[in-house]
N, C-alpha and C positions, 0 to 999 in steps of 0.2 A: 216873467217879471223880474226885474233888476233885484238884487239882494239888498241894495242901498234903500230901495223902496219898501222892502218888506221891514227893514229896521225902522224905516220912519213912521210906517203904518203901525207898527208893533207899539212904539213910543206914544203915539196919538191915541191908539185904543187904550192902553193902561192909564194914561192921563185922563181921558175922557170918562173910564171906569170910577177914577178915584174922585173926580170932581162931581159926578153924579151922585156918588155915595155921600160926599160932604154935603152937597145942596140939599137932597132930598131924603138923605138918610135918618134924619131926626124925625121924620114922621112915621117910619116903621120900626122904630126901637121899642116902643112901649108894649106892643100886643103880648110878647111872650111874658114880660114882667106883670102886666094885668091879668093875664090867665092864670099864671102861676101862683100869683100871690092873694088875688082878690076873687078868682072865678067867673068874674062878669068884665065884660069889656065895653068900652063907650067909645061913641064917635064924637069928637069935639068939634064945634064949630064956633066962629065969633060972632054969629048973629043970633043964635039960639042955645038952649039949654044942652048939655050932653045928652046924647040917645044911646039907650042900651041896645047893642048889637051881639050876634052870636060870634064867639071868640074865634070860631074855626075860619070864618071869612076873613076876619082880620090877619090872623096868622097866615092864611092862604096869600093874601096880598103881599105880605112881610116876605113870604118865600119866594114869590114871582119876582119881587123887587131884587132880593139878594142874588136870585138866579141869574137875573138879566146883568147884573154887576159882576158877577163871577164869570159870566159869558164873555163880557167886555174884556175884562182882565185876562182871562185865560186866552182868549183869541189874540190879545196884544202879546202875550207871553210865547204863544206858538210862531206868531209872525216873527218875534225878536230871535227866537231859537232858529228859525227857518233863515232869517237873514244873516245870522252870525255864523251858522255852519255851511252857508253858501261857497260854491267854487267857482264865483264868477271870474276870478282871475285866470283859471284853468280852461274855460269854456270860449275863449276869445277865438274866432275863426281867423284863419290866415289873411282872408281877404278884408277883414275888418281891423287889421291891426296898421297903426299908424307909425310914422316916424322911418328912419333909413333902414334899407334892407340889411339884415347881418352878413349877407353873402358879398355885398358890395364892399370893397376897401376904402377905407377913410383916406381921403387925400391929405388931411392934415398930419398924418403920420410919416409922411416923406419928406417934410421939410428938416 
């Protein structure tokens, strides 16, 4: 795969990770606070009263969400590093090179 593609994929993955964190992250922030400060956790809904739930389930969901985000951002960073460290300029095969042949003499120099 081309190094430019790795760079573009890396930028896209990091961007998607931060967008998902920004859009859905507020739902997963309160679990640790509720557990540490109050000892009980509640699941909130717009239609019914808060329901008391086990805090470990809520913290587990929070951990999975942040692991997913770290996975997206980490994969993006790895792709960026692979794209930046690539040596695509050095791996061009002679048959794929375009332009005038270096061994041919340029006729414009004779004038």
